C-alpha positions in Angstrom: 5.6 -6.6 16.4 8.0 -9.0 18.2 11.7 -8.1 18.4 12.8 -10.7 15.8 10.2 -9.4 13.3 11.2 -5.8 14.0 14.9 -6.4 13.4 14.1 -8.4 10.2 12.0 -5.6 8.8 14.7 -3.1 9.7 17.2 -5.1 7.8 15.0 -5.3 4.7 14.2 -1.6 4.8 17.9 -0.7 5.2 18.9 -2.9 2.3 16.1 -1.5 0.1 16.9 2.1 1.0 20.6 1.5 1.1 20.8 2.9 4.6 22.5 1.4 7.6 20.1 -0.1 10.2 21.5 2.3 12.8 20.9 5.4 10.7 18.3 7.9 12.1 16.1 7.4 9.0 15.5 3.8 9.8 15.3 4.4 13.5 12.8 7.2 13.2 10.7 5.2 10.8 10.3 2.4 13.3 9.9 4.7 16.2 7.0 6.5 14.6 5.4 3.4 13.2 6.2 0.6 15.7 3.6 -1.9 14.7 3.1 -3.7 11.3 -0.5 -2.3 11.1 0.7 1.3 11.5 3.5 0.7 9.0 1.2 -0.9 6.4 -1.2 2.0 6.7 1.4 4.8 6.4 0.8 7.6 3.9 3.2 9.5 1.7 2.7 12.6 3.8 3.6 10.8 7.0 6.8 9.3 5.5 7.9 12.7 4.1 7.5 14.2 7.5 10.5 12.1 8.7 13.8 13.9 8.3 15.9 12.3 5.5 12.9 10.8 3.7 12.2 12.7 0.5 10.1 11.9 -2.5 12.4 9.2 -3.8 12.7 7.2 -0.6 9.0 7.7 0.0 8.2 6.0 -3.3 10.6 3.2 -2.5 9.0 2.6 0.9 5.4 2.7 -0.5 6.4 0.3 -3.4 8.0 -2.1 -0.8 4.9 -2.1 1.3 2.7 -2.7 -1.7 4.9 -5.6 -2.8 4.7 -7.1 0.7 0.9 -6.9 0.6 0.7 -8.4 -2.9 2.9 -11.3 -1.9 0.7 -12.3 1.1 -2.7 -11.9 -0.7 -3.8 -15.1 -2.4 -5.0 -14.9 -6.0 -8.6 -16.1 -6.8 -7.7 -18.1 -9.9 -9.5 -21.5 -9.6 -10.1 -21.0 -5.9 -13.2 -22.9 -4.5 -14.9 -21.8 -1.3 -16.3 -24.7 0.6 -16.2 -23.5 4.3 -16.1 -20.2 6.3 -12.5 -21.1 7.0 -11.8 -20.9 3.3 -13.2 -17.4 3.3 -11.1 -16.5 6.3 -7.9 -17.9 4.7 -8.6 -16.1 1.4 -9.4 -12.7 2.8 -7.6 -12.4 6.1 -4.1 -11.6 4.6 -5.7 -8.6 2.9 -7.8 -7.4 5.8 -5.4 -7.9 8.7 -3.9 -4.5 8.5 -7.0 -2.5 7.7 -8.0 0.2 10.2 -11.5 0.7 8.7 -14.2 -1.8 8.0 -14.0 -3.2 4.5 -17.2 -4.9 3.2 -16.1 -7.4 0.6 -18.1 -9.8 -1.7 -16.9 -13.0 -3.3 -18.9 -13.5 -6.4 -19.1 -17.2 -7.3 -19.9 -19.4 -10.2 -21.0 -23.0 -10.1 -19.1 -25.3 -7.7 -18.4 -22.2 -5.6 -15.4 -21.1 -7.7 -14.6 -17.5 -7.3 -15.3 -15.3 -10.3 -13.9 -12.2 -8.6 -13.6 -10.4 -5.3 -14.8 -6.8 -4.9 -14.7 -4.4 -2.0 -18.2 -2.9 -2.0 -17.8 -0.4 0.8 -15.2 1.1 3.1 -16.4 2.5 6.4 -15.2 4.3 9.4 -13.3 2.6 12.3 -16.3 0.5 13.2 -18.9 0.8 10.4 -19.3 0.1 6.7 -22.3 1.5 5.0 -23.7 -1.2 2.6 -26.8 -1.1 0.5 -28.1 -4.4 -1.0 -28.6 -2.6 -4.3 -24.9 -2.1 -4.6 -24.1 -5.7 -3.7 -26.5 -7.2 -6.2 -25.7 -4.8 -9.0 -22.1 -6.0 -8.8 -23.3 -9.7 -8.6 -25.5 -9.4 -11.7 -22.7 -7.6 -13.6 -20.4 -10.6 -12.8 -23.1 -13.2 -13.7 -22.8 -14.7 -10.3 -24.6 -17.9 -9.3 -24.2 -17.0 -5.6 -22.1 -14.8 -3.4 -20.5 -14.6 0.0 -20.2 -11.4 2.0 -17.4 -10.7 4.4 -16.1 -7.8 6.4 -13.5 -7.1 9.0 -13.9 -5.7 12.5 -10.7 -3.6 13.2 -11.3 -4.1 16.9 -10.3 -7.7 16.6 -13.7 -8.9 17.9 -15.5 -10.9 15.3 -18.9 -11.0 17.1 -21.6 -9.6 14.9 -23.3 -6.3 15.8 -27.1 -5.8 15.6 -26.5 -3.9 12.3 -24.6 -6.9 10.9 -27.5 -9.1 11.6 -30.0 -6.7 10.1 -27.9 -6.3 7.0 -27.5 -10.0 6.6 -31.2 -10.5 6.7 -31.8 -7.8 4.1 -29.2 -9.3 1.8 -30.7 -12.8 2.2 -34.1 -11.5 1.3 -32.9 -9.5 -1.7 -31.0 -12.5 -2.9 -34.1 -14.7 -2.8 -36.0 -12.2 -4.9 -33.3 -11.7 -7.5 -32.3 -15.4 -7.6 -28.7 -15.0 -6.4 -28.2 -16.9 -3.1 -26.2 -15.3 -0.3 -24.3 -18.4 1.0 -22.7 -16.7 4.0 -21.6 -13.6 5.7 -18.3 -14.0 7.4 -16.9 -11.5 9.9 -13.2 -11.4 10.4 -11.7 -10.0 13.6 -8.0 -10.5 14.3 -7.2 -14.2 13.9 -10.8 -15.2 14.4 -13.9 -15.3 12.2 -17.7 -15.6 12.8 -19.9 -17.3 10.2 -23.5 -16.0 10.3 -24.5 -19.1 8.3 -23.0 -21.6 10.8 -24.6 -19.7 13.7 -28.1 -19.8 12.3 -28.5 -16.3 10.9 -28.8 -17.3 7.3 
């Protein structure tokens, strides 16, 4: 994180925890978790390993991080998806700090309005295991007219892998049989995205 962002976060944490910015608790926190990604992914056990951070402060920090995430993630009420950029704008705030692949589906009604968003699978650092059966079971449950798949590449490279292309083909074929169209599969990597529909894979 840049120096301005770092100092601003330090200030917010010190105010929330009622600790001076130069206290070792704040200093240790930002030394052990120097990037926003690391900070957002911190666990209770990691926080409590820092001298001066007990159960109470741990709960405060976790609540503060959850609030920060909630305030940056758009709600899906009345949101229409018309382009791959809309998918990126909707999901990127939630996926930007994830260190594992999250395979997410946007289930849509008519006029491409979002019924709901559901994370179907969470994988390792570079792989999410997804079965079409799980995707379409959720789509049928939500009475979806169509759906859009998306997942993140924690590496920051949005280029699809061979496995991504194979999965997209299987999802498209399953959707044709069931009658729920797969409109797109969008891969998000860093500040970039790759639409398999726009690039001829759907």
